[in-house]
KOLLO-198211 format. One record per residue (C-alpha): residue in one letter; x, y, z; chain; residue number from 1. Coordinates in steps of 0.05 Angstrom, whole numbers, always signed. Example, Ala and Ser with C-alpha at 12.3 -4.5 7.8 and 13.67 -1.06 7.14 Angstrom:
KOLLO-198211
aa_c1_c2_c3_ch_i
A_+246_-90_+156_A_1 $
S_+273_-21_+143_A_2 $
end
This chain:
KOLLO-198211
aa_c1_c2_c3_ch_i
X_+493_-1078_+193_A_1 $
X_+427_-1054_+164_A_2 $
X_+412_-1013_+226_A_3 $
X_+480_-979_+221_A_4 $
X_+466_-960_+148_A_5 $
X_+398_-932_+167_A_6 $
X_+429_-891_+224_A_7 $
X_+482_-864_+177_A_8 $
X_+429_-843_+126_A_9 $
X_+389_-809_+181_A_10 $
X_+451_-772_+205_A_11 $
X_+466_-750_+134_A_12 $
X_+395_-723_+125_A_13 $
X_+401_-685_+190_A_14 $
X_+467_-654_+167_A_15 $
X_+434_-632_+102_A_16 $
X_+375_-601_+139_A_17 $
X_+422_-564_+185_A_18 $
X_+461_-534_+127_A_19 $
X_+441_-477_+82_A_20 $
X_+432_-472_+7_A_21 $
X_+494_-436_-19_A_22 $
X_+475_-404_-85_A_23 $
X_+410_-368_-66_A_24 $
X_+440_-343_-1_A_25 $
X_+502_-318_-37_A_26 $
X_+458_-277_-83_A_27 $
X_+420_-250_-22_A_28 $
X_+487_-232_+10_A_29 $
X_+507_-195_-54_A_30 $
X_+441_-157_-51_A_31 $
X_+456_-140_+22_A_32 $
X_+525_-116_+3_A_33 $
X_+495_-70_-49_A_34 $
X_+451_-38_+4_A_35 $
X_+510_-30_+52_A_36 $
X_+552_+1_-2_A_37 $
X_+495_+49_-18_A_38 $
X_+496_+73_+54_A_39 $
X_+571_+85_+53_A_40 $
X_+567_+120_-15_A_41 $
X_+511_+165_+11_A_42 $
X_+554_+187_+70_A_43 $
X_+611_+201_+22_A_44 $
X_+566_+244_-23_A_45 $
X_+568_+194_-81_A_46 $
X_+493_+195_-91_A_47 $
X_+492_+168_-162_A_48 $
X_+534_+108_-141_A_49 $
X_+488_+96_-82_A_50 $
X_+426_+97_-127_A_51 $
X_+458_+49_-177_A_52 $
X_+478_+2_-120_A_53 $
X_+405_+0_-95_A_54 $
X_+380_-17_-165_A_55 $
X_+431_-73_-172_A_56 $
X_+409_-99_-104_A_57 $
X_+337_-100_-129_A_58 $
X_+358_-141_-190_A_59 $
X_+395_-191_-146_A_60 $
X_+335_-194_-99_A_61 $
X_+292_-214_-157_A_62 $
X_+341_-269_-176_A_63 $
X_+352_-303_-109_A_64 $
X_+281_-327_-100_A_65 $
X_+277_-353_-171_A_66 $
X_+344_-387_-166_A_67 $
X_+321_-419_-101_A_68 $
X_+258_-446_-133_A_69 $
X_+295_-471_-195_A_70 $
X_+348_-507_-155_A_71 $
X_+301_-532_-102_A_72 $
X_+339_-490_-51_A_73 $
X_+279_-456_-18_A_74 $
X_+282_-456_+58_A_75 $
X_+255_-419_+118_A_76 $
X_+326_-395_+133_A_77 $
X_+330_-365_+63_A_78 $
X_+263_-330_+71_A_79 $
X_+283_-298_+137_A_80 $
X_+352_-279_+112_A_81 $
X_+321_-248_+50_A_82 $
X_+274_-205_+92_A_83 $
X_+331_-180_+136_A_84 $
X_+371_-164_+74_A_85 $
X_+312_-127_+43_A_86 $
X_+304_-84_+105_A_87 $
X_+377_-60_+98_A_88 $
X_+381_-56_+22_A_89 $
X_+312_-27_+8_A_90 $
X_+292_+4_+74_A_91 $
X_+353_+34_+109_A_92 $
X_+396_+47_+47_A_93 $
X_+344_+88_+9_A_94 $
X_+325_+126_+73_A_95 $
X_+398_+146_+84_A_96 $
X_+405_+165_+11_A_97 $
X_+344_+210_+9_A_98 $
X_+360_+242_+77_A_99 $
X_+432_+259_+59_A_100 $
X_+414_+281_-12_A_101 $
X_+348_+318_-4_A_102 $
X_+317_+317_+66_A_103 $
X_+373_+344_+109_A_104 $
X_+350_+417_+101_A_105 $
X_+284_+399_+135_A_106 $
X_+322_+381_+199_A_107 $
X_+281_+340_+247_A_108 $
X_+223_+333_+198_A_109 $
X_+271_+307_+146_A_110 $
X_+299_+250_+186_A_111 $
X_+230_+234_+214_A_112 $
X_+205_+227_+142_A_113 $
X_+264_+181_+126_A_114 $
X_+249_+140_+189_A_115 $
X_+175_+135_+168_A_116 $
X_+198_+104_+103_A_117 $
X_+241_+53_+141_A_118 $
X_+188_+33_+192_A_119 $
X_+134_+26_+138_A_120 $
X_+182_-17_+98_A_121 $
X_+194_-60_+159_A_122 $
X_+119_-67_+171_A_123 $
X_+109_-85_+98_A_124 $
X_+161_-141_+103_A_125 $
X_+132_-167_+168_A_126 $
X_+62_-169_+139_A_127 $
X_+87_-204_+77_A_128 $
X_+121_-258_+118_A_129 $
X_+57_-270_+158_A_130 $
X_+11_-270_+97_A_131 $
X_+57_-306_+48_A_132 $
X_+15_-370_+51_A_133 $
X_-54_-337_+53_A_134 $
X_-50_-281_+1_A_135 $
X_-60_-293_-73_A_136 $
X_+9_-306_-104_A_137 $
X_-6_-266_-167_A_138 $
X_-12_-201_-127_A_139 $
X_+25_-166_-71_A_140 $
X_-14_-133_-16_A_141 $
X_+17_-64_-14_A_142 $
X_+75_-36_-53_A_143 $
X_+135_-83_-49_A_144 $
X_+194_-50_-13_A_145 $
X_+243_-66_-71_A_146 $
X_+198_-29_-119_A_147 $
X_+195_+31_-71_A_148 $
X_+271_+31_-66_A_149 $
X_+280_+28_-141_A_150 $
X_+233_+88_-150_A_151 $
X_+274_+127_-98_A_152 $
X_+339_+108_-133_A_153 $
X_+313_+123_-203_A_154 $
X_+286_+190_-180_A_155 $
X_+356_+209_-155_A_156 $
X_+386_+187_-221_A_157 $
X_+332_+225_-259_A_158 $
X_+350_+290_-223_A_159 $
X_+424_+280_-239_A_160 $
X_+405_+265_-312_A_161 $
X_+366_+330_-316_A_162 $
X_+423_+370_-284_A_163 $
X_+396_+367_-212_A_164 $
X_+348_+425_-224_A_165 $
X_+321_+473_-173_A_166 $
X_+339_+455_-101_A_167 $
X_+270_+471_-73_A_168 $
X_+237_+427_-125_A_169 $
X_+283_+370_-107_A_170 $
X_+270_+375_-32_A_171 $
X_+195_+380_-39_A_172 $
X_+191_+325_-91_A_173 $
X_+229_+275_-48_A_174 $
X_+189_+293_+14_A_175 $
X_+123_+280_-22_A_176 $
X_+151_+217_-53_A_177 $
X_+173_+190_+15_A_178 $
X_+104_+199_+46_A_179 $
X_+70_+169_-15_A_180 $
X_+114_+107_-15_A_181 $
X_+107_+98_+60_A_182 $
X_+31_+99_+53_A_183 $
X_+29_+52_-7_A_184 $
X_+75_+1_+27_A_185 $
X_+28_-8_+86_A_186 $
X_-37_-1_+46_A_187 $
X_-82_-56_+19_A_188 $
X_-70_-34_-53_A_189 $
X_-56_-94_-97_A_190 $
X_+5_-99_-142_A_191 $
X_+21_-151_-194_A_192 $
X_+76_-198_-169_A_193 $
X_+104_-224_-235_A_194 $
X_+113_-293_-202_A_195 $
X_+80_-325_-262_A_196 $
X_+140_-306_-305_A_197 $
X_+182_-368_-289_A_198 $
X_+243_-382_-333_A_199 $
X_+231_-457_-323_A_200 $
X_+162_-456_-356_A_201 $
X_+141_-447_-428_A_202 $
X_+117_-376_-443_A_203 $
X_+84_-344_-505_A_204 $
X_+133_-322_-559_A_205 $
X_+106_-250_-557_A_206 $
X_+126_-246_-484_A_207 $
X_+199_-260_-503_A_208 $
X_+195_-206_-557_A_209 $
X_+165_-158_-507_A_210 $
X_+219_-170_-455_A_211 $
X_+274_-161_-507_A_212 $
X_+242_-96_-531_A_213 $
X_+236_-72_-459_A_214 $
X_+310_-86_-447_A_215 $
X_+329_-48_-510_A_216 $
X_+287_+12_-489_A_217 $
X_+318_+13_-419_A_218 $
X_+388_+7_-448_A_219 $
X_+375_+67_-494_A_220 $
X_+365_+114_-435_A_221 $
X_+370_+79_-368_A_222 $
X_+356_+138_-320_A_223 $
X_+294_+161_-356_A_224 $
X_+265_+92_-371_A_225 $
X_+278_+64_-301_A_226 $
X_+243_+124_-272_A_227 $
X_+183_+117_-319_A_228 $
X_+177_+41_-307_A_229 $
X_+183_+46_-231_A_230 $
X_+134_+105_-228_A_231 $
X_+86_+67_-274_A_232 $
X_+89_+6_-229_A_233 $
X_+75_+49_-167_A_234 $
X_+14_+80_-202_A_235 $
X_-10_+13_-228_A_236 $
X_-32_-9_-159_A_237 $
X_-82_+46_-144_A_238 $
X_-108_+45_-216_A_239 $
X_-121_-30_-217_A_240 $
X_-151_-27_-147_A_241 $
X_-200_+26_-168_A_242 $
X_-218_-12_-232_A_243 $
X_-229_-77_-192_A_244 $
X_-275_-41_-143_A_245 $
X_-316_-10_-198_A_246 $
X_-321_-78_-232_A_247 $
X_-346_-111_-168_A_248 $
X_-397_-55_-159_A_249 $
X_-421_-64_-231_A_250 $
X_-428_-139_-221_A_251 $
X_-466_-131_-156_A_252 $
X_-516_-81_-185_A_253 $
X_-549_-130_-235_A_254 $
X_-553_-184_-181_A_255 $
X_-586_-134_-134_A_256 $
X_-636_-113_-189_A_257 $
X_-653_-186_-203_A_258 $
X_-665_-198_-129_A_259 $
X_-710_-138_-123_A_260 $
X_-749_-158_-185_A_261 $
X_-758_-229_-158_A_262 $
X_-782_-203_-91_A_263 $
X_-831_-155_-126_A_264 $
X_-858_-213_-168_A_265 $
X_-868_-256_-107_A_266 $
X_-906_-201_-71_A_267 $
X_-950_-189_-132_A_268 $
end
């Protein structure tokens, strides 16, 4: 009788392991749907809707991992599914958007630039999956692909907010932006990950005030503020990397001087 109960418990555990966690993967599926809709909207010429769908996908992408950690629903299946979803929602969808909206006049060079964005995004995701257990959790190695997609989408919304502007300016701006984002995604530039901001942990009161103030500012003028925030995040990586390198050099210099002084004293 006892053996039968043990066998039943073992079979139940196997069934649980074979299943998937519903809530985090539903959120990931919603993020994937947003990316798919963005592609359809881009083909239909609804560029603003496509940009908004990409931003919503990015919000959902930020939620699924946190929900998985809060509910204890993290799994290897979820990680792989999330990466595949990210490639569609933040790699392919923004590339289709920028090609149909701004890069088509460049012909072959336009779609090659869009493909460069996709392949660099795929390489960024592959590297993240390989380094996820070895890289410092506080920082991302290279610009995260959701952040790159949000900057693309917010740039499109910004142009519509300003009345589209000059056609040549739009085409050249997007072309330069695509190459910049592609380079930053595969670079070794470090970006803050925000993983320390966990809703399940106690945080300083001023952080809550800051988040509320940020939401109010974004709500006041979403196209402008989303563009400023996403552009600021993109620039934060190179700036912090340069500052960190200078700090390391300044720390090494006194150590080197002390070593040379010690060697000179020993020779004397």
